[in-house]
C-alpha positions in Angstrom: 94.6 82.4 125.3 98.4 82.7 124.7 98.7 85.2 127.5 96.6 82.9 129.8 98.9 80.0 129.1 101.8 81.7 130.7 104.1 80.1 128.2 106.5 82.7 126.7 107.1 80.5 123.5 103.3 80.3 122.9 102.9 84.0 123.4 105.8 84.7 121.1 104.4 82.5 118.4 101.0 84.2 118.7 102.3 87.8 118.5 104.5 87.0 115.5 101.7 85.2 113.7 99.3 88.2 114.3 101.9 90.6 113.0 102.5 88.4 109.9 98.8 88.2 109.3 98.4 92.0 109.5 101.1 92.4 106.8 99.3 89.8 104.6 96.0 91.7 105.0 97.1 95.4 105.0 100.4 95.3 103.2 102.3 97.0 106.0 102.1 97.8 109.7 102.4 101.3 111.1 105.3 101.8 113.5 103.2 104.0 115.7 100.1 103.4 117.8 98.8 100.2 119.3 99.3 98.1 116.1 102.9 99.4 115.9 103.6 98.6 119.5 102.3 95.0 119.2 104.2 94.5 116.0 107.4 95.9 117.6 107.0 93.5 120.4 106.5 90.7 118.0 109.6 91.8 116.1 111.7 91.8 119.3 110.6 88.3 120.1 111.3 87.1 116.6 114.8 88.5 116.8 115.5 87.0 120.2 114.5 83.6 119.0 116.5 83.9 115.7 113.3 83.8 113.7 114.8 85.9 110.9 111.9 84.9 108.5 109.2 86.7 110.4 111.6 89.4 111.5 112.4 90.4 107.9 108.7 90.4 106.9 107.8 92.7 109.9 110.8 95.0 109.3 110.0 95.2 105.6 106.4 96.2 106.4 107.7 98.9 108.7 109.8 100.2 105.8 106.7 100.5 103.6 104.7 102.3 106.3 107.5 104.8 106.9 108.2 105.4 103.2 105.6 108.2 103.0 106.6 110.0 106.2 110.3 109.4 107.1 112.8 108.4 104.3 115.7 108.0 106.7 113.8 105.6 108.9 112.7 103.7 105.8 116.3 103.0 104.8 117.1 101.8 108.3 114.2 99.3 108.2 115.1 98.2 104.7 118.7 97.5 105.7 117.5 95.6 108.8 115.0 93.6 106.7 117.6 92.8 104.1 120.1 91.6 106.8 117.4 89.3 108.3 116.4 88.0 104.9 120.0 87.1 104.1 120.3 85.2 107.4 117.3 83.0 106.3 118.7 82.1 102.9 115.0 81.7 102.1 114.2 82.8 98.5 110.7 83.8 99.4 112.0 86.2 102.1 114.8 87.5 99.8 112.2 88.1 97.0 110.0 89.9 99.5 112.6 92.4 100.5 113.7 93.0 97.0 110.0 93.7 96.1 109.6 96.0 99.1 112.6 98.0 97.9 110.8 98.3 94.5 107.6 99.5 96.2 109.5 102.1 98.3 111.2 103.4 95.1 108.0 103.5 93.2 106.2 105.5 95.9 109.1 108.0 95.9 108.8 108.3 92.1 112.1 106.6 91.4 110.5 104.5 88.7 113.5 103.3 86.8 114.9 102.0 90.1 111.6 100.5 91.0 111.5 98.7 87.7 114.9 97.0 88.4 113.8 95.9 91.8 110.5 94.5 90.6 112.1 92.5 87.7 114.6 91.0 90.2 111.9 90.2 92.8 109.8 88.6 90.1 112.7 86.3 89.1 112.9 85.0 92.7 109.2 83.9 92.6 109.4 82.6 89.1 112.3 80.4 90.0 110.2 79.0 93.0 107.2 78.4 90.8 105.2 80.8 92.9 102.7 82.0 90.4 100.7 84.3 92.7 103.7 86.3 93.9 105.1 86.4 90.5 101.8 87.9 89.4 102.0 90.4 92.2 105.4 91.6 91.1 104.4 91.7 87.5 101.4 93.9 88.5 103.8 96.2 90.5 106.1 96.4 87.4 103.2 97.3 85.2 102.2 100.1 87.6 105.8 101.5 87.5 105.9 101.4 83.7 102.5 103.1 83.4 103.4 105.8 85.8 106.6 106.3 83.8 104.5 106.9 80.7 105.5 103.7 79.1 101.9 102.8 78.3 102.4 100.1 75.7 104.9 98.2 77.9 102.6 98.5 80.9 99.6 97.3 78.9 101.5 94.2 77.8 102.1 93.3 81.4 98.5 94.0 82.4 97.2 91.8 79.7 99.0 88.9 81.4 98.3 89.8 85.0 94.6 90.5 84.6 94.0 87.0 83.1 95.9 85.5 86.0 93.9 87.4 88.7 90.7 86.5 86.9 91.6 82.8 86.9 92.5 82.9 90.6 89.2 84.5 91.4 90.7 87.6 93.1 88.0 90.1 92.2 89.7 93.0 94.1 92.8 92.5 92.0 90.8 92.3 88.7 89.1 95.6 89.6 92.5 97.2 90.2 93.7 96.0 86.8 90.5 97.3 85.1 91.2 100.6 86.7 94.7 100.5 85.3 93.5 99.8 81.8 91.2 102.8 82.5 94.1 105.0 83.5 95.8 104.1 80.3 92.7 104.9 78.3 92.6 108.3 80.0 96.2 109.0 79.1 95.4 108.1 75.5 92.4 110.4 75.4 89.9 107.5 75.2 87.4 108.9 77.6 84.4 106.7 76.9 86.5 103.6 77.1 87.9 104.8 80.4 84.4 105.5 81.8 83.2 102.0 81.0 86.3 100.4 82.5 86.2 102.5 85.7 82.5 101.9 86.1 83.0 98.1 85.8 85.8 98.2 88.3 83.6 100.2 90.8 80.8 97.6 90.7 83.3 94.7 91.1 84.9 96.4 94.1 81.5 96.8 95.7 80.6 93.2 95.2 84.0 92.0 96.4 84.1 94.3 99.4 87.5 95.6 98.1 87.6 99.4 98.2 90.3 101.5 96.6 93.2 101.8 99.1 94.3 105.1 100.5 97.5 104.9 98.5 95.6 104.4 95.2 92.9 107.0 96.0 94.8 110.1 94.6 95.5 108.6 91.2 92.0 107.0 91.0 90.2 110.3 91.8 92.3 112.2 89.3 91.5 109.7 86.5 87.8 109.8 87.2 87.9 113.6 87.3 89.6 113.7 83.9 87.2 111.2 82.5 84.2 113.1 83.6 85.6 116.4 82.3 86.2 114.9 78.9 82.6 113.7 78.3 79.3 115.5 78.5 77.3 114.6 81.6 74.8 112.2 80.0 77.5 110.4 78.0 79.6 109.9 81.2 76.7 108.6 83.2 75.4 106.2 80.6 78.8 104.8 79.8 79.8 104.4 83.4 76.5 102.7 84.1 77.1 100.4 81.1 80.4 99.4 82.7 78.8 98.8 86.1 76.3 96.3 84.4 79.1 94.2 82.9 80.0 90.8 84.3 83.6 90.3 85.5 84.3 88.1 82.4 82.8 90.7 80.0 84.7 93.5 81.6 88.0 91.6 81.3 87.2 90.8 77.7 86.5 94.5 77.1 89.7 95.6 78.7 91.6 93.2 76.4 89.8 94.3 73.3 91.3 96.8 70.9 90.2 100.4 71.7 88.5 100.6 68.3 86.2 97.8 69.4 84.4 99.6 72.2 84.5 103.1 73.5 80.8 103.8 73.5 77.9 102.0 75.2 
């Protein structure tokens, strides 16, 4: 419809909005292929119009997409997104690029650096009163702490974030947090507890239509493998099934309970 209108401003608005929506849904946009070409066109239009808000969001998403394949390109996109964010003076966009820097550092294994970025980004959203994005950054911070082996600190963050995701009704996020509690249980040698948590998360993801992302898949598969290897086959299957049968509320309550209050079905 925008193309049929023949109005360049309408087409620009539509392309930028589509790119922004893809970031919201997928977290990033590939720089290559049809999606990348459309997003690049949207970015060029945003920059031509001085729409630095959307330009920064798109550039930051390109940085995330490039972070696993081209570190040099990633830094270029981060710098461009940062410059665009500063032009806006908008705390939401400034918080976004700081958080993206944290995600890039986390994916590269620079966990102490990631922690600093996530804490700074969270402060932007907290100051704005944006509870959802504050929760997003708290979750990212917890992931970095957990991957750095700081399990108690990570668990303290997850105890807050899982309640928030539960209250907001975001079942995919609740499932992710249950998996993270499961990963912590695996690291602590609590195999039966991990199996129940991971089983519960699996069922919730199926109901919510929220599969494990490709980025999360490696860590998830490794945790399931360790859990399965640490239990005999019948114990693993029965405990996993017990987790799958739990309600969301029961699964969250179980995750928040002391380990001594439930490792076996």
